[in-house]
ROZATOR-301254 format. One record per residue (C-alpha): x negated, y negated, z; residue in one letter; residue number from 1. Coordinates in pm, 1 decimal. Layout:
BEGIN
{{X; Y; Z}; "a"; NUM}
...
//
This chain:
BEGIN
{{-3431.0; -3812.1; -913.9}; "m"; 1}
{{-3372.1; -3846.4; -1285.5}; "s"; 2}
{{-3478.3; -4148.1; -1490.5}; "s"; 3}
{{-3462.6; -4277.7; -1845.4}; "a"; 4}
{{-3827.6; -4176.6; -1878.5}; "h"; 5}
{{-3748.3; -3818.3; -1775.7}; "d"; 6}
{{-3464.3; -3800.6; -2026.6}; "d"; 7}
{{-3680.9; -3939.7; -2306.5}; "a"; 8}
{{-3960.7; -3693.0; -2231.4}; "a"; 9}
{{-3723.7; -3395.0; -2234.9}; "v"; 10}
{{-3558.9; -3521.7; -2553.1}; "r"; 11}
{{-3901.2; -3548.7; -2723.3}; "a"; 12}
{{-3999.5; -3199.2; -2612.1}; "h"; 13}
{{-3681.8; -3035.7; -2743.1}; "l"; 14}
{{-3692.9; -3228.0; -3071.0}; "a"; 15}
{{-4055.2; -3126.6; -3125.5}; "d"; 16}
{{-4008.4; -2758.8; -3045.1}; "c"; 17}
{{-3679.2; -2693.3; -3224.2}; "d"; 18}
{{-3562.8; -2856.0; -3551.1}; "p"; 19}
{{-3200.5; -2751.3; -3487.4}; "v"; 20}
{{-3194.1; -2929.2; -3153.8}; "l"; 21}
{{-3372.6; -3224.3; -3314.4}; "a"; 22}
{{-3082.3; -3263.8; -3558.5}; "q"; 23}
{{-2822.5; -3231.8; -3282.0}; "l"; 24}
{{-3000.9; -3485.5; -3062.4}; "l"; 25}
{{-3013.6; -3727.7; -3353.2}; "e"; 26}
{{-2642.0; -3683.2; -3409.6}; "r"; 27}
{{-2514.7; -3682.4; -3050.6}; "y"; 28}
{{-2599.7; -3906.3; -2755.1}; "d"; 29}
{{-2645.3; -3635.2; -2493.5}; "v"; 30}
{{-2760.2; -3706.0; -2137.3}; "l"; 31}
{{-3022.5; -3437.0; -2083.3}; "l"; 32}
{{-3138.5; -3509.4; -1729.9}; "v"; 33}
{{-2917.6; -3619.4; -1444.1}; "e"; 34}
{{-2927.3; -3606.3; -1067.4}; "e"; 35}
{{-2815.7; -3282.2; -910.2}; "n"; 36}
{{-2510.7; -3287.6; -689.4}; "d"; 37}
{{-2662.8; -3211.9; -350.8}; "q"; 38}
{{-2440.7; -3478.4; -196.3}; "e"; 39}
{{-2179.4; -3205.2; -225.8}; "r"; 40}
{{-2278.4; -2951.8; 37.3}; "e"; 41}
{{-2393.2; -2614.7; -95.5}; "h"; 42}
{{-2120.1; -2416.7; 76.9}; "y"; 43}
{{-1847.6; -2644.6; -57.9}; "a"; 44}
{{-1994.9; -2611.5; -406.8}; "a"; 45}
{{-1972.9; -2231.7; -385.9}; "l"; 46}
{{-1618.1; -2246.1; -252.1}; "v"; 47}
{{-1518.3; -2460.7; -548.8}; "r"; 48}
{{-1696.1; -2219.5; -783.3}; "t"; 49}
{{-1490.3; -1928.1; -653.0}; "i"; 50}
{{-1166.4; -2127.2; -664.1}; "v"; 51}
{{-1235.6; -2229.5; -1023.5}; "g"; 52}
{{-1336.6; -1897.2; -1174.0}; "q"; 53}
{{-1168.0; -1834.4; -1511.2}; "q"; 54}
{{-945.5; -2141.7; -1484.2}; "l"; 55}
{{-923.6; -2466.4; -1677.9}; "s"; 56}
{{-1061.4; -2786.3; -1526.9}; "n"; 57}
{{-708.6; -2918.9; -1491.7}; "h"; 58}
{{-590.4; -2620.5; -1288.1}; "v"; 59}
{{-907.1; -2620.6; -1079.0}; "v"; 60}
{{-847.7; -2983.5; -983.4}; "a"; 61}
{{-495.7; -2899.5; -866.1}; "i"; 62}
{{-603.5; -2598.1; -658.9}; "l"; 63}
{{-900.6; -2783.5; -511.6}; "w"; 64}
{{-672.7; -3067.9; -407.1}; "g"; 65}
{{-441.4; -2822.5; -232.3}; "r"; 66}
{{-735.7; -2660.1; -55.6}; "l"; 67}
{{-862.3; -2995.2; 71.8}; "l"; 68}
{{-512.0; -3089.5; 186.9}; "e"; 69}
{{-480.3; -2765.8; 383.2}; "r"; 70}
{{-799.7; -2842.2; 572.4}; "f"; 71}
{{-736.5; -3204.7; 657.3}; "g"; 72}
{{-875.2; -3358.8; 339.8}; "g"; 73}
{{-1221.1; -3202.8; 355.2}; "h"; 74}
{{-1375.0; -2883.8; 215.8}; "p"; 75}
{{-1327.9; -2598.0; 463.3}; "p"; 76}
{{-1614.1; -2468.4; 672.1}; "t"; 77}
{{-1687.6; -2094.8; 687.9}; "p"; 78}
{{-1531.8; -2081.6; 1033.8}; "a"; 79}
{{-1214.4; -2249.8; 908.5}; "e"; 80}
{{-1181.0; -2003.4; 620.8}; "i"; 81}
{{-1222.6; -1707.0; 853.5}; "l"; 82}
{{-977.2; -1849.1; 1108.5}; "a"; 83}
{{-707.2; -1905.0; 846.8}; "d"; 84}
{{-446.7; -1641.4; 771.9}; "d"; 85}
{{-542.1; -1492.4; 431.2}; "p"; 86}
{{-184.9; -1463.2; 306.1}; "e"; 87}
{{-93.2; -1815.0; 416.8}; "e"; 88}
{{-406.9; -1951.9; 251.8}; "l"; 89}
{{-326.6; -1769.2; -69.9}; "r"; 90}
{{29.0; -1900.0; -81.2}; "a"; 91}
{{-51.8; -2258.5; 18.0}; "a"; 92}
{{-327.8; -2309.3; -235.8}; "v"; 93}
{{-208.7; -2078.6; -513.6}; "g"; 94}
{{-506.4; -1845.6; -510.9}; "l"; 95}
{{-514.8; -1480.5; -606.2}; "s"; 96}
{{-567.6; -1213.3; -341.6}; "n"; 97}
{{-908.1; -1145.6; -495.1}; "a"; 98}
{{-1020.8; -1506.4; -463.8}; "k"; 99}
{{-910.6; -1524.5; -101.3}; "v"; 100}
{{-1114.5; -1211.7; -31.0}; "s"; 101}
{{-1413.7; -1365.8; -211.5}; "y"; 102}
{{-1385.5; -1684.2; -3.6}; "l"; 103}
{{-1377.3; -1476.8; 313.2}; "r"; 104}
{{-1676.2; -1272.6; 197.4}; "s"; 105}
{{-1873.5; -1590.3; 130.8}; "l"; 106}
{{-1776.7; -1732.5; 470.2}; "a"; 107}
{{-1879.7; -1411.0; 645.8}; "e"; 108}
{{-2217.7; -1407.9; 471.2}; "q"; 109}
{{-2285.9; -1770.1; 568.2}; "v"; 110}
{{-2163.2; -1728.3; 926.2}; "e"; 111}
{{-2376.4; -1417.3; 978.1}; "s"; 112}
{{-2685.2; -1579.9; 828.1}; "g"; 113}
{{-2706.8; -1320.0; 551.4}; "a"; 114}
{{-2681.4; -1609.2; 304.0}; "l"; 115}
{{-2910.2; -1891.6; 414.7}; "d"; 116}
{{-2782.0; -2200.5; 237.0}; "l"; 117}
{{-2996.9; -2430.3; 450.2}; "d"; 118}
{{-3308.8; -2311.3; 270.8}; "h"; 119}
{{-3173.7; -2198.8; -64.7}; "i"; 120}
{{-3299.6; -2513.0; -238.9}; "s"; 121}
{{-3654.7; -2407.9; -148.9}; "e"; 122}
{{-3625.6; -2068.0; -319.4}; "m"; 123}
{{-3736.6; -1990.8; -675.7}; "p"; 124}
{{-3462.2; -1939.7; -932.5}; "d"; 125}
{{-3467.1; -1559.6; -931.2}; "d"; 126}
{{-3435.4; -1546.3; -552.0}; "e"; 127}
{{-3143.3; -1788.5; -559.0}; "v"; 128}
{{-2965.7; -1565.2; -811.5}; "v"; 129}
{{-3033.1; -1255.8; -599.8}; "a"; 130}
{{-2905.9; -1425.9; -283.1}; "e"; 131}
{{-2587.0; -1553.9; -442.4}; "l"; 132}
{{-2494.8; -1242.8; -640.1}; "t"; 133}
{{-2515.4; -1037.9; -319.9}; "a"; 134}
{{-2193.0; -1215.1; -221.4}; "v"; 135}
{{-1880.6; -1040.4; -346.5}; "r"; 136}
{{-1712.7; -1254.9; -612.0}; "g"; 137}
{{-2022.1; -1450.9; -716.3}; "i"; 138}
{{-2173.9; -1322.8; -1038.4}; "g"; 139}
{{-2479.7; -1419.8; -1234.9}; "e"; 140}
{{-2296.7; -1684.8; -1438.1}; "w"; 141}
{{-2181.9; -1859.5; -1118.3}; "s"; 142}
{{-2536.8; -1839.0; -980.5}; "a"; 143}
{{-2673.3; -1997.4; -1298.6}; "h"; 144}
{{-2419.7; -2280.5; -1274.8}; "m"; 145}
{{-2521.4; -2337.3; -911.8}; "f"; 146}
{{-2886.9; -2354.1; -1013.5}; "l"; 147}
{{-2818.7; -2603.2; -1290.1}; "m"; 148}
{{-2557.6; -2832.6; -1140.5}; "f"; 149}
{{-2603.2; -2803.9; -764.3}; "q"; 150}
{{-2978.9; -2755.2; -736.1}; "l"; 151}
{{-3071.6; -2941.3; -1054.8}; "g"; 152}
{{-3306.0; -2669.9; -1181.4}; "r"; 153}
{{-3449.2; -2758.0; -1522.1}; "q"; 154}
{{-3526.9; -2422.3; -1682.9}; "d"; 155}
{{-3210.7; -2214.3; -1648.6}; "v"; 156}
{{-3064.3; -2009.9; -1932.9}; "l"; 157}
{{-2705.8; -1902.0; -1855.2}; "p"; 158}
{{-2711.2; -1612.0; -2098.5}; "w"; 159}
{{-2365.8; -1496.8; -1989.6}; "g"; 160}
{{-2197.1; -1824.3; -2081.1}; "d"; 161}
{{-1970.5; -1764.4; -2380.4}; "l"; 162}
{{-1983.0; -2127.6; -2493.1}; "a"; 163}
{{-2363.8; -2119.5; -2504.5}; "i"; 164}
{{-2363.6; -1796.0; -2703.3}; "c"; 165}
{{-2100.6; -1918.5; -2949.3}; "k"; 166}
{{-2264.1; -2258.4; -2972.7}; "g"; 167}
{{-2600.9; -2105.7; -3058.7}; "v"; 168}
{{-2434.7; -1882.6; -3317.1}; "e"; 169}
{{-2280.6; -2186.3; -3487.6}; "q"; 170}
{{-2573.3; -2425.9; -3453.0}; "a"; 171}
{{-2831.9; -2179.8; -3581.9}; "y"; 172}
{{-2611.4; -2021.1; -3848.8}; "g"; 173}
{{-2639.1; -1671.5; -3702.5}; "l"; 174}
{{-2443.2; -1382.2; -3847.6}; "s"; 175}
{{-2315.7; -1277.1; -3503.9}; "e"; 176}
{{-2293.0; -1403.4; -3148.5}; "t"; 177}
{{-2632.5; -1344.0; -2986.3}; "p"; 178}
{{-2664.0; -1093.4; -2703.9}; "k"; 179}
{{-2882.7; -1164.6; -2403.0}; "r"; 180}
{{-3212.8; -1045.8; -2550.3}; "a"; 181}
{{-3168.9; -1243.1; -2872.2}; "a"; 182}
{{-3064.9; -1556.2; -2684.1}; "l"; 183}
{{-3361.0; -1530.8; -2447.6}; "e"; 184}
{{-3599.0; -1486.5; -2739.5}; "e"; 185}
{{-3462.5; -1792.0; -2919.7}; "l"; 186}
{{-3465.4; -1999.5; -2600.4}; "a"; 187}
{{-3832.3; -1932.6; -2526.5}; "e"; 188}
{{-3919.8; -2234.1; -2741.0}; "r"; 189}
{{-3712.2; -2457.2; -2513.1}; "w"; 190}
{{-3915.3; -2388.8; -2196.7}; "r"; 191}
{{-3952.0; -2553.9; -1949.9}; "p"; 192}
{{-3630.4; -2740.6; -2035.7}; "h"; 193}
{{-3378.7; -2466.9; -2112.8}; "r"; 194}
{{-3116.5; -2634.7; -1892.8}; "s"; 195}
{{-3134.0; -2948.9; -2104.6}; "a"; 196}
{{-3116.3; -2747.2; -2425.8}; "a"; 197}
{{-2798.2; -2585.3; -2296.0}; "c"; 198}
{{-2652.6; -2930.6; -2232.9}; "r"; 199}
{{-2707.2; -3005.9; -2601.3}; "v"; 200}
{{-2527.9; -2686.4; -2704.6}; "i"; 201}
{{-2236.1; -2750.4; -2467.9}; "w"; 202}
{{-2208.5; -3109.9; -2591.0}; "w"; 203}
{{-2201.4; -2991.4; -2951.3}; "t"; 204}
{{-1921.7; -2743.3; -2875.0}; "i"; 205}
{{-1718.0; -3013.0; -2695.0}; "d"; 206}
{{-1752.3; -3256.3; -2985.4}; "r"; 207}
{{-1659.5; -2987.6; -3238.9}; "a"; 208}
{{-1336.9; -2923.6; -3047.0}; "e"; 209}
{{-1237.0; -3292.3; -3032.6}; "d"; 210}
//
């Protein structure tokens, strides 16, 4: 569980190791450590991830509401997804054919035991990424988001996140958007709190767009 002490310790670490982050932390009141969302069941979190891929938060909220309504007001179970007619599910919720196939793939993996969500929180980060990306429709970015926001892992660097890459380019005055290797090299100084550092970058981007 997070605490004010945890947040203060992470804030001090990032400010000490990186003068750019120190300036951003002085300027913005960013919450660096918060409780992970394990009250939302892992399977439901992955279903929402697939539903929300490449869509705005507003659209995701609409589609998620329709999905819950179709299944009696609760997130569907793997069995319910597999029992539903794919075309009827697509039309009722407003999903693409690809996303319906991804949801069915996820459900099949969970039902068969190929993806063991009961024990995924006990796995190290790299194993979690390998397990999730073996599911069709879940890429490395989605796996990184799951690590950060569902499992609450503290040292994740979502190198494929465009906002992080653009935010680092702006914050550090780089001549171009950093590729993976350059971003990983820069982020070494943030360990073991790369997740928190990314929160600072995201927060900065959001404020710049206001």
